[in-house]
C-alpha positions as CSV (number, residue, x, y, z in Angstrom):
1,M,22.8,25.4,26.6
2,T,21.6,22.8,29.0
3,S,23.0,19.4,28.1
4,P,21.7,16.5,30.2
5,T,24.2,13.9,29.1
6,P,27.5,15.5,28.0
7,A,29.2,12.2,27.3
8,M,26.7,11.0,24.7
9,A,27.0,11.2,20.9
10,L,24.4,14.0,20.3
11,S,24.7,15.9,23.6
12,H,25.8,19.0,21.7
13,L,22.5,19.3,19.9
14,R,19.2,20.9,20.9
15,V,16.1,19.7,19.2
16,I,12.7,21.5,19.4
17,D,10.0,18.9,19.1
18,L,6.7,20.4,17.9
19,T,5.3,17.0,16.9
20,R,2.3,14.9,17.7
21,V,1.1,11.3,17.2
22,R,3.9,8.9,16.0
23,A,6.0,9.9,13.0
24,G,7.4,13.1,14.5
25,P,7.9,11.7,18.0
26,T,9.7,8.7,16.5
27,C,12.1,11.1,14.8
28,C,12.8,13.1,17.9
29,R,13.2,10.0,20.1
30,L,16.2,8.9,18.1
31,F,18.0,12.2,19.0
32,A,16.9,12.0,22.6
33,D,18.2,8.4,23.0
34,F,21.6,9.6,21.8
35,G,21.7,12.5,24.4
36,A,20.4,15.5,22.5
37,D,18.5,18.0,24.6
38,V,15.0,17.4,23.0
39,I,12.5,20.0,24.2
40,Q,8.9,18.8,23.6
41,V,6.6,21.7,23.1
42,A,3.2,20.7,24.5
43,A,0.1,22.8,24.1
44,T,-1.2,24.7,27.1
45,D,-4.6,23.5,28.4
46,G,-7.3,24.1,25.8
47,A,-5.0,25.5,23.2
48,D,-5.0,22.5,20.9
49,P,-8.3,20.7,20.3
50,N,-6.4,17.7,18.9
51,S,-4.0,17.2,21.8
52,S,-5.8,14.0,22.8
53,V,-4.3,12.2,19.8
54,T,-1.0,12.0,21.8
55,G,-2.7,9.5,24.1
56,N,-2.5,8.9,27.9
57,R,0.7,10.3,29.3
58,L,1.2,7.3,31.5
59,G,0.3,4.9,28.7
60,S,2.9,2.6,27.2
61,D,2.9,4.4,23.9
62,S,3.5,7.9,25.3
63,Q,6.2,6.7,27.6
64,N,7.9,4.8,24.8
65,L,7.8,7.7,22.3
66,H,8.7,10.6,24.6
67,R,11.3,9.2,27.0
68,N,14.5,11.2,27.5
69,K,12.8,14.5,26.6
70,R,12.1,17.7,28.4
71,S,8.7,19.5,28.1
72,I,7.6,23.1,27.9
73,A,3.9,24.1,27.5
74,L,3.3,27.0,25.1
75,N,0.3,28.5,23.4
76,L,1.7,29.1,20.0
77,K,-1.4,31.0,18.9
78,T,-0.3,33.9,21.3
79,P,2.4,36.5,20.5
80,D,4.3,35.6,23.7
81,G,4.1,31.8,23.0
82,L,5.6,32.4,19.5
83,K,8.2,34.7,21.0
84,I,9.4,32.0,23.4
85,L,9.5,29.5,20.6
86,M,11.7,31.8,18.5
87,G,13.9,32.3,21.6
88,L,14.3,28.5,21.7
89,V,15.1,28.5,18.0
90,K,18.0,30.8,18.5
91,T,19.6,28.2,20.8
92,A,18.6,25.2,18.8
93,D,20.0,23.1,16.0
94,V,16.9,21.4,14.8
95,V,13.1,22.0,14.8
96,V,10.8,19.0,14.0
97,E,7.1,19.5,13.2
98,N,4.3,17.4,11.7
99,F,1.5,19.9,11.4
100,R,-0.4,20.2,8.2
101,P,1.8,22.2,5.8
102,D,-0.1,25.5,6.1
103,V,-0.1,25.6,9.9
104,K,3.5,26.7,10.4
105,D,3.0,29.6,7.9
106,R,-0.2,30.7,9.6
107,L,1.3,30.6,13.1
108,G,4.6,32.3,12.1
109,F,7.3,29.6,12.2
110,S,7.9,28.7,8.5
111,Y,11.4,27.7,7.5
112,E,12.1,31.3,6.2
113,Q,11.0,32.8,9.6
114,L,13.0,30.3,11.6
115,A,16.1,30.8,9.4
116,A,15.8,34.6,9.9
117,V,16.2,34.0,13.6
118,N,18.9,31.3,13.3
119,P,20.5,30.7,9.8
120,R,22.0,27.4,11.1
121,I,18.6,26.0,12.0
122,I,17.4,22.7,10.4
123,L,13.7,22.4,10.1
124,A,12.3,18.9,9.5
125,S,8.7,18.7,8.3
126,I,6.8,15.5,8.2
127,S,3.4,15.6,6.5
128,G,0.9,13.1,5.2
129,F,1.4,13.8,1.5
130,G,4.1,16.5,1.1
131,Q,4.4,20.2,1.6
132,T,3.0,21.1,-1.8
133,G,0.8,19.5,-4.4
134,P,-2.9,18.6,-4.7
135,Y,-3.1,16.6,-1.5
136,A,-0.8,18.8,0.7
137,K,-3.6,20.0,3.0
138,R,-5.1,16.6,3.5
139,A,-4.9,14.9,6.9
140,G,-2.7,11.9,6.7
141,F,-2.7,8.8,8.9
142,D,-0.6,5.6,8.7
143,Q,-3.3,3.4,7.3
144,I,-4.2,5.9,4.6
145,A,-0.6,6.0,3.5
146,Q,-0.4,2.2,3.6
147,G,-3.2,2.1,1.1
148,M,-2.0,4.9,-1.2
149,G,1.6,3.8,-1.0
150,G,0.9,0.3,-2.3
151,L,1.6,-1.8,0.8
152,M,-2.0,-2.9,1.3
153,S,-2.2,-4.1,-2.3
154,V,0.6,-6.6,-1.8
155,T,-0.3,-7.7,1.8
156,G,-2.7,-10.5,2.7
157,E,-3.8,-13.8,1.3
158,V,-4.0,-14.4,-2.4
159,G,-7.5,-13.2,-3.6
160,G,-8.4,-12.0,-0.1
161,G,-8.5,-8.2,-0.7
162,P,-6.2,-5.5,0.7
163,M,-4.8,-5.9,4.2
164,R,-3.0,-3.4,6.4
165,A,0.3,-4.3,8.0
166,G,-0.1,-4.9,11.7
167,I,2.3,-2.1,12.7
168,A,2.4,1.6,11.9
169,V,5.0,1.1,9.2
170,A,4.3,4.4,7.3
171,D,4.5,6.5,10.5
172,S,7.6,4.8,11.8
173,S,9.5,4.9,8.5
174,A,8.6,8.5,7.9
175,G,10.0,9.4,11.4
176,N,13.2,7.4,10.7
177,Y,13.6,8.9,7.2
178,A,13.2,12.4,8.7
179,A,15.9,11.6,11.2
180,I,18.2,10.5,8.4
181,G,17.5,13.7,6.6
182,I,18.4,15.8,9.7
183,L,21.6,13.9,10.2
184,V,22.6,14.5,6.5
185,A,21.7,18.2,6.9
186,L,23.8,18.4,10.1
187,A,26.8,16.8,8.4
188,E,26.5,19.3,5.4
189,R,26.2,22.2,7.9
190,E,29.7,21.4,9.1
191,R,30.9,22.6,5.6
192,S,28.5,25.3,4.7
193,G,27.5,26.7,8.1
194,K,23.9,26.9,6.9
195,G,20.8,25.0,7.9
196,Q,18.1,23.8,5.5
197,W,14.6,22.5,5.3
198,V,14.2,18.7,5.4
199,Q,10.9,17.3,4.2
200,T,9.3,13.9,4.0
201,S,5.8,12.4,4.2
202,L,4.0,9.3,5.1
203,L,3.2,8.7,1.4
204,Q,6.8,9.1,0.3
205,A,8.1,6.9,3.1
206,M,5.6,4.2,2.4
207,I,6.4,4.1,-1.3
208,A,10.1,4.0,-0.4
209,M,9.5,1.1,1.9
210,T,7.8,-1.0,-0.8
211,D,11.2,-0.9,-2.4
212,F,11.6,-3.9,-4.9
213,Q,7.8,-4.1,-5.5
214,A,7.8,-0.5,-6.5
215,A,10.9,-0.9,-8.6
216,S,9.4,-4.0,-10.4
217,Y,6.6,-1.7,-11.6
218,L,8.8,1.3,-12.5
219,V,11.4,-0.8,-14.3
220,E,9.5,-3.8,-15.6
221,G,5.9,-2.5,-15.7
222,R,4.9,-5.4,-13.5
223,V,2.1,-4.8,-10.9
224,P,2.9,-7.0,-7.8
225,Q,0.1,-9.0,-6.3
226,T,-0.5,-10.5,-2.9
227,A,1.4,-13.6,-2.0
228,G,0.1,-14.4,1.5
229,N,2.9,-15.6,3.7
230,D,5.0,-16.7,0.7
231,H,7.9,-14.6,-0.6
232,P,6.9,-12.8,-3.8
233,V,9.9,-14.3,-5.7
234,T,11.9,-16.9,-3.8
235,T,10.5,-20.4,-3.2
236,P,10.2,-22.1,-0.7
237,M,10.2,-19.1,1.6
238,G,7.3,-18.7,3.9
239,V,5.2,-20.2,6.7
240,L,4.8,-23.9,7.2
241,P,2.6,-25.7,9.8
242,T,4.2,-27.9,12.4
243,A,2.9,-30.4,14.9
244,D,2.5,-27.6,17.5
245,G,2.2,-24.4,15.5
246,H,4.0,-22.7,12.6
247,I,7.5,-21.7,11.6
248,N,9.1,-19.5,8.9
249,I,11.6,-21.1,6.4
250,G,13.8,-19.3,3.9
251,V,15.5,-21.2,1.1
252,G,17.4,-18.6,-0.9
253,G,19.2,-20.4,-3.7
254,E,20.1,-23.8,-5.2
255,G,22.7,-24.5,-2.5
256,Q,20.3,-23.9,0.3
257,W,17.6,-25.9,-1.6
258,A,20.0,-28.9,-1.7
259,S,20.8,-28.5,2.0
260,F,17.1,-28.2,2.8
261,C,16.1,-31.3,0.9
262,K,18.8,-33.3,2.6
263,A,17.9,-32.0,6.1
264,I,14.3,-33.0,5.8
265,A,15.3,-36.4,4.4
266,R,13.7,-35.7,1.0
267,P,16.6,-35.6,-1.6
268,D,14.1,-36.7,-4.2
269,L,12.5,-33.2,-4.1
270,Q,15.8,-31.7,-5.3
271,A,15.8,-33.9,-8.4
272,D,12.1,-33.6,-9.1
273,P,11.7,-31.7,-12.4
274,R,8.9,-29.6,-10.9
275,Y,11.3,-28.2,-8.3
276,C,14.8,-28.6,-9.6
277,A,15.3,-24.9,-10.3
278,Q,14.1,-21.7,-8.7
279,E,11.9,-20.7,-11.6
280,R,10.2,-24.1,-11.6
281,R,9.7,-24.0,-7.8
282,Y,8.1,-20.6,-8.2
283,H,5.8,-21.8,-11.0
284,N,4.8,-24.9,-8.9
285,R,4.8,-23.2,-5.6
286,A,1.3,-24.2,-4.4
287,E,2.1,-27.8,-5.0
288,L,5.5,-27.7,-3.4
289,M,4.3,-25.8,-0.3
290,G,1.5,-28.4,0.1
291,E,4.0,-31.3,0.1
292,L,6.2,-29.5,2.6
293,A,3.2,-28.8,4.8
294,T,2.6,-32.5,5.1
295,I,6.2,-33.2,5.9
296,F,6.5,-30.4,8.5
297,R,3.4,-31.5,10.4
298,T,5.3,-34.5,11.6
299,R,7.5,-32.7,14.0
300,N,7.2,-29.7,16.3
301,S,8.6,-26.2,15.7
302,A,11.6,-26.6,18.0
303,E,12.7,-29.8,16.3
304,W,12.4,-28.4,12.8
305,T,14.3,-25.2,13.9
306,E,17.1,-27.4,15.3
307,V,17.3,-29.6,12.2
308,L,17.3,-26.7,9.7
309,T,19.7,-24.5,11.7
310,A,22.2,-27.4,11.8
311,A,21.9,-27.5,8.0
312,N,22.5,-23.7,7.7
313,V,19.0,-23.2,6.3
314,P,17.3,-20.0,7.5
315,V,14.5,-20.9,9.9
316,G,12.7,-19.2,12.8
317,P,9.7,-19.4,15.1
318,I,6.7,-17.2,14.8
319,Y,6.3,-15.5,18.1
320,S,3.6,-13.7,20.0
321,M,4.9,-10.5,21.7
322,D,5.4,-12.2,25.0
323,Q,7.4,-14.9,23.3
324,V,9.5,-12.3,21.5
325,F,10.8,-10.9,24.8
326,G,11.3,-14.3,26.2
327,D,13.7,-15.3,23.5
328,A,17.4,-15.8,24.5
329,Q,18.7,-13.7,21.6
330,V,16.3,-10.8,22.3
331,E,17.3,-10.9,25.9
332,H,21.0,-10.9,24.8
333,V,20.7,-7.8,22.6
334,G,18.9,-5.9,25.4
335,I,16.3,-4.1,23.4
336,A,13.9,-4.3,26.4
337,A,15.3,-1.3,28.2
338,P,14.7,-1.0,31.9
339,L,13.5,2.3,33.4
340,S,12.6,3.3,37.0
341,H,9.5,5.4,36.6
342,S,8.3,7.8,39.3
343,E,4.7,6.7,39.0
344,L,4.7,3.4,37.2
345,G,7.6,1.8,39.1
346,D,10.1,-0.4,37.3
347,I,9.1,-0.8,33.7
348,H,10.7,-1.6,30.4
349,L,10.5,0.3,27.1
350,V,11.5,-0.6,23.6
351,G,15.2,0.4,23.4
352,S,17.1,1.6,20.4
353,P,17.8,-1.0,17.7
354,L,21.2,0.7,17.2
355,T,24.5,-0.4,18.8
356,L,27.5,1.9,18.8
357,S,30.8,0.8,20.3
358,R,31.8,4.1,22.0
359,T,28.7,6.3,22.2
360,P,25.6,4.0,22.5
361,P,22.0,5.2,22.9
362,S,20.2,4.7,26.2
363,V,16.8,5.1,27.9
364,R,17.4,7.4,30.9
365,T,14.4,9.4,31.8
366,E,10.6,8.9,31.7
367,A,8.3,10.8,29.4
368,P,7.8,14.3,30.9
369,R,4.6,15.7,32.1
370,P,3.3,18.4,29.7
371,G,5.1,21.6,30.6
372,E,7.1,19.9,33.4
373,H,10.3,21.9,32.5
374,T,8.7,25.1,31.5
375,M,10.1,27.3,34.2
376,A,13.6,25.8,34.0
377,I,13.7,26.3,30.2
378,L,12.4,29.9,30.4
379,K,15.0,30.8,33.0
380,D,17.6,29.1,30.8
381,L,16.5,31.6,28.1
382,G,17.1,34.5,30.5
383,I,13.4,35.5,30.9
384,A,12.8,37.4,34.1
385,D,10.3,36.3,36.7
386,G,8.1,39.3,36.1
387,E,7.9,38.6,32.4
388,I,7.1,34.9,33.1
389,E,4.2,36.0,35.4
390,S,2.8,38.3,32.6
391,M,3.1,35.4,30.1
392,Q,1.2,33.2,32.5
393,A,-1.6,35.8,32.9
394,A,-1.9,36.1,29.1
395,G,-2.2,32.3,28.7
396,A,1.0,32.0,26.7
397,I,2.5,29.4,29.0
C-alpha cells in the first residue's frame, strides 16, 4: 500500500473518500492531515450532474477541504468503475460516503457488498436525516439541519425570529462526529478483526450540538428561547459596547462577580439586591446589562480587556476574520498553515485544531486535480496497461 507519510499517526490507513460538499470532506480531511492515504474518488467528466457543488478546485474552500489527498476519477455507474472501486476497497480500511441513502445500494457498494470484499472495512455514511426513516431520502443541507435541529430557534435577538448560525455548524459537526465514529470502529477492530457500518446525519449532529438546550427540554420540559448575545443562563455574560467597538465578557459565578464589580470600580453593584445573586441577576438581566453598557462605553476595548484580564475575569475582543489571524495567540498556535501551491503560490490554509506531542497533523500537499493520481493508483492495484486503455475507452476512468 502506498503510504505518503510513513512517520505520521495514521499513515498505516487507507481511506476511500466518496464524499462531496462539506460534511464528508471534513471527515476525510482529518485522516489526511494525520497522514492516512486518502483517495478522493472524483466523477469522470459528465458522470455526476451535481459535481459542481464541490466548488472551484482552486478556490479557498476546495483547497482547504481536500488538501493532503490523492484523486482518482471513476464513473461508478459503469461495471469497470465499480470494479476499480471494489479493488480499492480490498486494500482500504475505511470508506466514507455522503450520498442519499439509496444511492450506494443502487450503484452496488452497500455495506454488505463492501464487507463481502473486505470484512475489515469500515463504512462511514453521512446523510441529511439518517439511513432509514420517513425523511431518509430527502436532500439535506446545513441550513435545513440548523432549522430542524433547533439551533435557529435559539439563535438571534429576542423576538427577532429564527436566525442561522454564520458557519456551517451542522455540516462540520457531522463530519467530525463521523470521524470519531470511524476511530471508535478502528479501535474496536483491533479486538474483533471486523469492520462495521458507522452512521451519522446532519440532523443528529445538529441536535447533539445543541447539547444543554436539548437536555433542558428532554429533562425539564423547558423550551429554550433566543437570548441574543446573552448567555441563556449565566449573567452577565455577553456583548458590551465600548468606546471603540464591542467586547465579550463572561462572569461565571459569585467569585467572578465580586472581582468584576471591583475591577470596574462599582462594588455597589455586588451589594445591590437586584444583582447580589445569580438568579437575581438573571431575572434583572436587561436592567443590569443596560447599566454595564453605560459603564463600558467610557473606555475602549483594549483598556477593558486589560482591566478585566488583570482581575481574572474572562473577557475577549470580537474580531473580524482579518483580526482573528492577526492576533498574537492565533499566530502562536499556528492554525494558519502555510502551503506552497503549484498554481496559487504561497498560501495559508486552516490547519488542524489538534496538537499531538509526538505525531502531530500537518498540511503537506495541495488539493489534487480530479483524477490526478488515477494512473498511479490503478498501477498500484496491479491493473495492466491494456486493461486501463479498455477502461478509458469504455468511459469508466
